[in-house]
C-alpha positions in Angstrom: 234.7 154.9 153.8 231.5 155.7 151.9 234.0 156.7 149.1 235.5 153.4 148.6 231.8 151.9 147.7 232.2 152.4 143.9 235.4 150.4 144.1 233.5 147.5 144.9 232.3 146.7 141.3 235.4 147.3 139.9 237.0 145.0 142.4 234.7 141.9 141.4 235.4 142.6 137.5 239.1 142.8 138.0 238.7 139.5 140.3 236.5 137.8 137.7 238.5 138.5 135.1 241.6 137.2 136.4 240.1 133.9 137.5 238.8 133.4 134.2 242.1 133.9 132.4 244.1 131.1 134.5 241.8 128.7 132.8 242.0 127.4 129.5 238.6 127.9 127.4 238.3 124.7 126.7 235.2 122.3 128.4 236.8 118.8 126.9 239.5 117.3 129.2 240.7 113.5 127.7 244.2 111.9 129.2 247.1 112.1 126.5 244.8 114.3 124.4 244.4 117.5 126.2 247.7 120.0 125.3 246.2 122.6 127.9 246.6 120.3 130.2 249.7 117.9 129.7 250.3 116.6 132.9 246.5 114.7 132.5 247.9 111.2 131.3 246.9 107.9 130.9 247.1 106.0 134.5 249.3 103.0 134.8 248.3 100.3 137.3 249.9 97.0 138.2 246.5 95.4 138.9 244.8 93.6 136.8 242.3 95.3 134.3 239.2 93.3 136.6 240.6 94.5 140.1 240.8 98.0 138.6 237.8 97.8 136.7 236.3 97.3 140.5 237.8 100.2 141.8 236.9 102.5 139.6 233.5 101.6 140.0 234.2 102.7 143.2 235.6 105.4 142.9 232.9 106.6 141.0 230.3 106.0 143.0 232.4 107.5 145.9 232.2 110.2 144.0 228.2 110.2 143.4 228.8 110.2 139.7 225.3 108.5 138.2 226.9 105.5 136.3 224.5 105.6 133.0 226.6 102.3 131.6 228.8 99.6 132.9 230.3 97.0 130.4 232.9 95.0 132.9 234.0 92.9 129.8 235.5 96.0 127.7 236.5 98.1 130.7 234.0 100.8 130.0 232.2 103.3 132.3 230.0 106.2 131.4 229.0 107.9 134.1 227.7 112.2 134.8 228.7 114.1 137.5 226.8 117.4 137.9 228.4 120.6 139.7 227.6 121.7 143.0 227.3 125.6 141.7 224.0 125.7 139.1 223.6 122.1 138.9 225.6 121.3 135.3 225.6 118.0 133.9 229.1 116.9 132.6 229.5 113.8 131.0 232.3 111.1 131.8 234.4 108.4 130.1 236.7 106.1 131.4 237.9 102.9 129.4 240.3 100.5 131.6 242.7 98.6 129.5 245.2 95.5 129.5 248.9 97.7 129.6 251.2 96.4 126.5 253.5 95.8 130.2 251.5 94.4 132.5 249.1 95.8 134.5 246.3 98.1 133.5 245.8 101.6 131.8 242.8 103.5 132.7 242.3 106.6 130.0 239.1 109.0 131.0 237.3 111.6 129.8 235.5 114.3 131.2 233.5 116.9 129.0 230.7 119.4 130.0 227.5 120.0 127.9 226.9 123.5 128.6 229.4 126.2 127.7 232.9 126.4 126.2 234.9 126.8 129.2 234.6 124.9 132.5 237.1 127.0 134.7 239.3 123.7 135.0 236.6 121.8 136.6 237.1 118.6 134.0 240.7 118.4 134.6 240.4 118.9 138.6 237.8 115.7 137.9 240.1 113.7 136.2 242.9 114.4 138.6 240.6 113.5 141.6 239.5 110.7 140.2 243.1 109.2 139.2 244.0 110.1 142.8 241.0 108.1 144.4 241.9 104.9 142.0 245.5 104.9 143.0 244.3 104.9 146.5 241.9 102.3 146.2 243.4 99.7 143.8 246.6 100.2 146.3 
């Protein structure tokens, strides 16, 4: 048993290296504009922008993000999310507009203020928001 203690740091370093290699080294994710996450696209919802805007505000509040600015006339919401681990602040921008085919188009950006990589946090945040908005709106 004592002989294997020296393996612990090696396993931890290799595990950390593997974990870090799974995510792209970016800290700014935008719907439809981040090639590293081709699945993260603007969200289209059948409801009118005013209704989607209210659902988006409720989703933002539900996540506990701090709302810095909201403008229903332009469909903009600016917020800050605080990460659980190390309490980093990440900036969030949401824009809701009328879609050409009817309904609403929701664009989102999540950007870390610190560091070069976010270990996928911003992408997970956008996916979670889109899922919550789909549930609230529907």
